[in-house]
C-alpha positions as CSV (number, residue, x, y, z in Angstrom):
1,M,23.4,45.7,-0.2
2,L,23.2,41.8,-0.3
3,A,27.1,40.5,-0.5
4,G,30.0,41.4,1.4
5,S,33.4,41.8,-0.5
6,S,34.1,38.5,-0.9
7,V,32.2,35.0,-1.2
8,R,33.5,32.9,1.9
9,R,33.6,29.3,2.5
10,V,30.8,28.0,4.8
11,A,32.4,25.7,8.1
12,V,30.2,23.0,9.4
13,I,30.8,23.0,13.2
14,G,28.9,20.2,14.3
15,G,25.3,19.5,15.0
16,M,23.1,18.0,17.6
17,R,19.5,16.0,17.8
18,T,17.1,14.6,20.2
19,P,16.5,11.0,19.7
20,F,14.1,10.1,16.9
21,A,11.0,8.5,18.5
22,R,8.1,6.7,16.7
23,S,5.0,8.9,16.9
24,M,2.5,8.5,19.9
25,G,5.2,7.1,22.1
26,A,8.1,9.1,24.1
27,Y,7.3,12.4,23.2
28,A,3.1,12.0,23.1
29,T,2.9,14.9,24.9
30,V,5.6,17.4,23.9
31,G,4.8,19.7,21.3
32,N,7.5,21.2,18.0
33,Q,9.0,24.2,20.2
34,D,9.7,22.6,23.3
35,M,11.9,20.0,21.1
36,L,13.4,22.7,18.8
37,T,14.3,24.4,22.0
38,A,16.2,21.6,23.5
39,A,18.0,20.8,20.0
40,F,19.1,24.8,19.9
41,R,20.0,24.5,23.5
42,S,21.9,21.1,22.9
43,V,24.1,22.8,20.4
44,V,24.3,26.3,22.6
45,D,25.9,23.9,25.2
46,R,28.2,22.0,22.9
47,F,29.8,24.7,21.7
48,R,29.7,27.2,24.4
49,L,27.6,29.8,22.7
50,K,25.9,30.8,26.3
51,G,24.9,34.3,26.0
52,E,26.3,34.6,22.3
53,R,24.5,36.5,20.1
54,L,24.5,34.9,16.8
55,G,23.7,36.7,12.8
56,D,20.5,34.7,12.3
57,V,18.9,31.2,12.9
58,A,16.6,29.3,10.6
59,A,14.4,26.5,11.5
60,G,11.1,25.1,10.6
61,A,8.1,22.2,11.2
62,V,5.9,20.5,8.4
63,I,3.0,19.5,10.6
64,K,2.8,23.2,12.9
65,H,0.2,25.0,15.1
66,S,-1.1,28.3,14.0
67,R,0.4,28.9,17.6
68,D,3.4,28.1,16.2
69,W,3.9,31.3,13.8
70,N,7.1,32.6,15.4
71,M,8.4,29.1,16.7
72,T,12.0,29.5,15.9
73,R,12.4,32.7,17.1
74,E,10.5,31.6,20.2
75,S,13.0,28.3,20.6
76,V,15.7,30.8,20.3
77,L,14.7,32.7,23.3
78,G,14.9,29.6,25.3
79,S,17.7,28.1,24.1
80,G,20.4,30.2,26.2
81,L,21.5,32.3,23.0
82,A,21.2,36.5,23.6
83,P,18.0,37.4,23.1
84,E,19.0,39.6,20.2
85,T,19.6,37.0,18.4
86,P,17.0,36.5,15.1
87,G,15.0,33.5,14.4
88,V,12.8,32.9,10.9
89,D,10.7,29.9,10.4
90,L,10.9,28.3,6.8
91,Q,9.1,25.2,5.4
92,R,10.1,23.1,2.2
93,A,8.3,20.2,3.7
94,C,11.2,17.2,4.5
95,G,13.7,19.3,2.7
96,T,13.0,22.5,5.2
97,S,16.1,22.1,7.7
98,L,18.6,21.4,4.6
99,E,17.0,24.2,3.2
100,A,17.4,26.3,6.7
101,A,20.7,25.3,6.3
102,I,21.4,26.5,2.6
103,L,20.0,29.7,4.0
104,I,22.2,30.3,7.0
105,G,25.3,29.1,4.6
106,N,24.4,32.0,1.7
107,K,23.9,34.9,4.3
108,I,27.4,33.7,5.6
109,A,29.1,33.1,2.5
110,L,27.3,36.6,1.0
111,G,29.1,38.2,4.5
112,Q,25.7,38.9,5.8
113,I,26.4,37.4,9.0
114,D,29.2,35.2,10.6
115,C,27.6,32.5,12.1
116,G,23.9,31.1,12.3
117,I,21.9,27.9,13.2
118,A,20.1,25.6,11.3
119,G,17.6,22.9,12.2
120,G,14.4,21.5,12.1
121,V,11.7,19.5,13.9
122,D,8.3,17.9,13.3
123,T,6.0,15.3,15.4
124,A,2.9,13.6,14.3
125,S,1.8,12.9,18.3
126,D,0.7,16.8,18.5
127,P,-0.9,17.7,15.5
128,P,-3.2,20.8,14.8
129,I,-6.7,19.2,14.9
130,V,-9.5,21.8,13.1
131,Y,-12.9,21.7,12.6
132,P,-14.8,21.7,9.4
133,R,-14.6,25.2,7.4
134,S,-17.9,25.5,7.5
135,Y,-18.1,25.6,11.6
136,Q,-15.0,28.1,11.1
137,Q,-17.5,30.0,8.5
138,L,-20.3,30.0,11.2
139,L,-18.1,31.4,14.1
140,L,-16.8,34.2,11.9
141,A,-20.5,35.0,10.9
142,S,-21.3,35.6,14.4
143,A,-18.2,37.5,15.2
144,R,-19.0,40.0,12.2
145,G,-22.6,40.6,13.8
146,R,-23.0,44.4,14.8
147,N,-25.9,43.6,17.0
148,A,-27.5,40.8,19.2
149,W,-29.5,39.1,16.3
150,Q,-27.1,39.7,13.7
151,R,-24.8,37.5,16.2
152,L,-26.9,34.9,17.3
153,K,-28.3,34.2,13.9
154,P,-25.9,32.1,12.8
155,W,-25.8,29.8,15.5
156,F,-29.4,28.3,14.0
157,G,-27.3,27.0,11.3
158,L,-25.3,25.0,14.0
159,R,-25.4,20.8,13.2
160,P,-23.4,17.8,15.0
161,K,-21.6,17.6,12.0
162,H,-19.7,20.8,13.1
163,F,-18.0,19.2,15.7
164,K,-16.6,16.2,13.7
165,P,-12.8,16.8,13.7
166,V,-10.6,17.3,10.4
167,L,-7.2,15.5,11.1
168,P,-4.2,16.1,9.5
169,G,-3.4,13.9,6.7
170,V,-0.2,13.3,4.5
171,I,-1.3,13.5,1.3
172,E,-0.8,15.6,-1.8
173,P,-3.8,17.9,-2.4
174,R,-3.0,17.9,-6.2
175,T,-3.5,14.1,-6.3
176,G,-5.6,13.1,-2.9
177,M,-3.0,10.7,-2.8
178,S,-0.6,9.7,-0.1
179,M,3.3,9.9,-0.5
180,G,3.6,6.0,0.0
181,Q,0.5,5.8,-2.5
182,H,2.8,8.1,-5.3
183,C,5.6,5.7,-4.1
184,E,4.3,2.4,-5.2
185,Q,3.4,4.1,-8.8
186,M,7.5,5.1,-9.0
187,A,8.3,1.3,-8.0
188,K,5.8,0.0,-10.4
189,R,7.4,2.3,-13.1
190,W,10.8,1.3,-12.3
191,Q,10.3,-2.2,-11.7
192,I,11.6,-2.0,-8.1
193,S,11.2,-5.6,-6.5
194,R,9.6,-6.3,-3.1
195,E,12.9,-8.2,-2.2
196,S,15.3,-5.4,-3.1
197,Q,13.3,-3.2,-1.1
198,D,12.9,-5.5,2.3
199,Q,17.1,-5.8,1.4
200,F,17.5,-2.0,1.6
201,A,15.5,-1.7,4.8
202,L,17.6,-4.3,6.4
203,E,20.8,-2.7,6.1
204,S,19.7,0.3,6.9
205,H,18.7,-1.1,10.3
206,R,22.0,-3.3,10.4
207,Q,24.1,0.5,9.7
208,A,22.3,2.1,12.4
209,T,22.7,-0.7,15.0
210,A,26.6,-1.1,14.2
211,A,26.8,2.8,14.6
212,Y,25.1,2.6,17.5
213,K,27.3,0.0,19.2
214,E,30.4,1.9,18.1
215,G,29.2,5.3,19.6
216,F,29.3,7.0,16.8
217,Y,26.0,8.9,17.7
218,K,27.3,9.3,21.1
219,D,28.2,13.1,20.5
220,L,25.5,13.4,17.8
221,V,22.2,12.8,19.9
222,F,21.6,13.7,23.4
223,E,18.9,12.1,25.9
224,Y,15.6,13.7,25.7
225,Q,12.5,12.6,27.6
226,G,13.8,9.1,29.0
227,L,15.3,8.4,25.4
228,A,18.8,7.9,24.7
229,M,18.9,6.6,21.0
230,D,16.1,6.6,18.2
231,N,13.8,4.0,19.6
232,N,12.7,2.7,15.3
233,V,16.3,0.8,15.3
234,R,15.5,-2.8,14.5
235,A,18.5,-4.8,15.5
236,D,16.8,-8.4,15.4
237,T,15.1,-7.6,12.1
238,S,15.8,-9.8,9.1
239,L,14.3,-10.7,5.3
240,E,12.1,-12.9,7.0
241,K,10.4,-10.8,9.3
242,L,10.5,-7.9,6.6
243,A,8.4,-10.5,4.1
244,K,5.7,-11.1,6.4
245,L,4.5,-7.5,6.7
246,R,1.6,-6.9,4.4
247,P,1.7,-4.0,2.0
248,A,0.8,-0.8,3.5
249,F,-0.1,1.4,0.8
250,D,-1.5,-0.9,-2.4
251,F,-3.8,-3.8,-1.2
252,T,-4.8,-4.9,-4.4
253,G,-1.9,-7.7,-4.3
254,A,0.2,-5.6,-6.2
255,G,2.0,-3.5,-3.4
256,T,5.2,-3.7,-2.2
257,L,5.7,-1.0,0.1
258,T,5.2,-1.8,3.7
259,A,5.7,-0.5,7.2
260,G,9.3,-2.0,7.3
261,N,10.6,-0.7,4.1
262,S,9.2,2.8,4.4
263,T,9.9,5.4,7.1
264,P,7.7,5.4,10.1
265,L,5.9,8.4,11.7
266,T,8.6,9.9,13.5
267,D,9.2,13.1,16.1
268,G,12.4,14.8,16.8
269,A,14.4,17.9,16.2
270,S,17.7,18.4,15.1
271,A,20.4,21.4,14.5
272,V,23.7,22.1,13.1
273,L,25.8,25.2,13.8
274,L,27.3,26.8,10.8
275,A,30.2,29.5,10.7
276,S,32.6,31.4,8.6
277,E,36.2,29.9,9.1
278,E,37.3,33.3,10.6
279,W,34.5,33.2,13.4
280,A,35.2,29.5,14.3
281,R,38.5,29.7,14.2
282,A,38.7,33.0,16.9
283,R,36.5,30.5,18.9
284,N,38.8,27.5,18.7
285,L,35.7,25.8,17.5
286,P,36.2,22.5,15.0
287,I,35.4,22.6,11.4
288,L,34.5,19.2,10.2
289,A,33.3,20.3,6.6
290,W,33.0,22.8,4.4
291,L,28.8,23.3,3.1
292,S,30.0,23.9,-0.7
293,Y,26.9,23.7,-3.2
294,A,23.5,23.0,-3.2
295,K,20.6,22.9,-5.4
296,V,16.5,22.0,-5.5
297,A,14.3,21.1,-8.3
298,A,10.9,20.3,-8.9
299,V,8.9,17.9,-10.8
300,D,5.3,17.9,-12.7
301,F,4.3,14.7,-10.4
302,V,0.7,15.3,-11.5
303,H,1.1,14.6,-15.1
304,K,4.5,13.7,-15.8
305,E,7.2,12.1,-13.1
306,G,7.2,10.4,-9.5
307,L,6.3,12.2,-6.9
308,L,9.8,12.0,-5.0
309,M,11.7,12.1,-8.4
310,A,13.2,15.4,-8.0
311,P,16.7,14.7,-6.7
312,A,17.0,12.7,-9.6
313,Y,17.2,15.9,-11.4
314,A,18.8,18.4,-8.8
315,V,21.8,16.6,-8.2
316,P,22.9,16.3,-11.8
317,A,22.5,20.1,-12.1
318,M,24.3,20.5,-8.6
319,L,27.0,18.0,-10.2
320,R,27.5,20.5,-13.2
321,D,27.6,23.4,-10.9
322,A,30.8,21.7,-8.9
323,N,32.2,20.1,-11.8
324,L,32.2,16.7,-10.6
325,K,31.0,13.4,-11.7
326,L,28.3,11.0,-9.4
327,Q,30.9,8.5,-8.6
328,D,33.3,11.7,-7.5
329,F,32.2,11.0,-3.5
330,D,33.0,9.1,-0.4
331,F,30.0,9.2,1.2
332,Y,26.0,9.5,0.0
333,E,23.3,10.4,1.9
334,I,20.4,9.6,0.1
335,H,17.3,10.2,2.6
336,E,15.6,7.0,2.9
337,A,11.7,8.2,2.8
338,F,10.6,5.0,1.4
339,A,13.7,2.1,0.2
340,A,11.7,2.3,-3.1
341,Q,12.5,5.8,-3.5
342,V,16.3,5.2,-3.3
343,L,16.2,2.4,-5.4
344,C,14.2,4.2,-8.3
345,T,16.4,7.4,-8.2
346,L,19.6,5.1,-8.4
347,K,18.1,3.2,-10.9
348,A,17.7,6.4,-13.0
349,W,20.7,7.6,-12.7
350,E,22.1,4.3,-14.4
351,S,19.6,4.6,-17.1
352,A,20.8,6.1,-20.2
353,E,17.1,6.4,-21.9
354,F,16.1,8.5,-18.7
355,C,19.6,10.5,-18.3
356,R,19.3,11.1,-22.3
357,E,15.5,12.0,-22.3
358,N,14.8,13.6,-19.0
359,L,18.5,15.1,-18.0
360,G,19.8,15.7,-21.6
361,L,22.5,13.9,-21.1
362,P,24.7,12.1,-23.6
363,A,26.0,8.7,-21.2
364,P,24.0,7.7,-17.6
365,L,25.3,9.4,-14.4
366,G,26.3,5.5,-13.9
367,S,26.3,3.8,-10.5
368,I,27.3,4.3,-7.4
369,D,29.6,2.5,-4.6
370,R,26.6,0.8,-2.5
371,A,28.8,0.6,0.5
372,K,29.0,3.8,0.5
373,L,25.4,4.5,0.8
374,N,23.8,5.7,4.2
375,V,26.6,4.0,6.1
376,K,25.3,5.1,9.6
377,G,21.7,3.9,8.8
378,S,19.5,6.7,7.4
379,S,15.7,7.2,7.8
380,V,14.4,3.9,7.5
381,A,15.9,2.8,10.6
382,L,16.5,6.0,12.4
383,G,12.9,7.4,11.5
384,H,11.7,10.9,9.7
385,P,10.4,13.5,11.9
386,F,10.0,15.5,8.3
387,A,11.4,19.3,9.0
388,A,14.4,17.3,10.9
389,T,16.2,15.6,8.7
390,G,18.2,17.5,6.7
391,T,20.4,18.8,9.5
392,R,20.5,15.2,11.1
393,I,22.5,14.4,7.4
394,I,24.1,17.5,7.7
395,A,25.5,16.6,11.3
396,T,26.4,12.9,10.3
397,L,27.9,13.3,6.9
398,A,30.4,16.4,8.7
399,K,31.4,13.4,11.5
400,L,31.8,11.0,8.7
401,L,34.2,13.3,6.8
402,A,36.3,14.5,9.6
403,A,37.1,11.0,10.7
404,S,37.8,9.7,7.8
405,A,40.1,10.3,4.5
406,G,37.0,11.0,2.6
407,K,37.0,14.1,0.5
408,R,33.2,14.9,-0.5
409,G,29.7,13.7,0.5
410,L,26.5,14.4,-1.5
411,V,23.4,14.9,0.6
412,S,19.8,14.5,-1.8
413,V,16.5,14.6,0.0
414,C,13.1,14.0,-1.8
415,T,10.1,16.1,-0.3
416,A,6.3,16.3,-0.6
417,G,5.2,18.6,-3.6
418,G,7.5,17.0,-6.0
419,M,10.6,18.8,-4.9
420,G,14.2,17.5,-3.9
421,V,16.8,19.3,-2.2
422,T,20.6,18.1,-2.6
423,A,23.8,19.3,-1.5
424,I,27.6,18.8,-1.2
425,L,29.9,18.8,1.8
426,E,33.5,18.6,1.6
427,R,36.0,17.4,4.3
428,A,37.5,20.5,5.7
């Protein structure tokens, strides 16, 4: 039986995260499991869950060691929750933790569980480093040997090249191009200028700086490994400083994406607690918002569409489900993989041709009020540990809604592989 007797509302109780740190820095010696465990433990401590048995916990990482095949369950066992609490690993690139929240939310809505934690973690400071497949095959051929000679013979093929490590790369297997190179193509197609990207990046840093100064993140970010705040936020940046940076992905002279208007490689973890209304009320826990709608989409980025344009398709489909317009939101949390990605998406929604030819709509979705977009900063300033961004956004948006007169907020996350994950939160 997949469902209970009725569909229930999914409450967002709140979330916690480590400060996000630029890779090869503050968390250089910390692995995914350590960071995820710390995020879970922080949620457990904040909401008095020590010894509690939750219905399920879902989380994941994009850059992951094979030894971490059961990472979420292992992190649960170190979190202070009852050992009987299950855990499951999943991965949908940069949308991983948002997808985890949708999974836990669906289980709550269907009556399978009453509560659960969703989260994500990533580190580019502790990547799996492997050796060439030819060396792997040599080792396996030796292991298959049935006698001493058969086990020894493959080793005569050992060459110095076998000891050259293969480092992980953030590239698309289908194209061999990095995400930044793909986004450069999008910026050219949609005619997104370098100046508009730098202005967007500057605003992200300004908003994040202001949010920290006013104490917004005080109960969302816990001190970890000597860090008390995200260390990529640049309070002193300016358009002049951003303009001096060289293109990072296109070196032909036509490139517009730089280290300043793109997200840096980042380490960190985040988690949120979700529950049924009844479970939350019984424990006197706050309900900040309801997780009410979600949608995923994918595009043919090899032949037709930009790699990071899937949210431009997922959001309209979700709006149809919710019977809402793009303008019916008080906050927009659009993940800033690159400033250009957000600007391309917004321009697509404003395009009558795109909305007609690609979305089948009679009119463009229209513009949004930029004053409502990523109002506490987003990934360009805060950083982007791939799998941790989704639940970072959910916790931020839920707090925003609870502390304001706003009714609803939109979440949009683009991912590798040409996918997009989106959701709607409504004020409780």
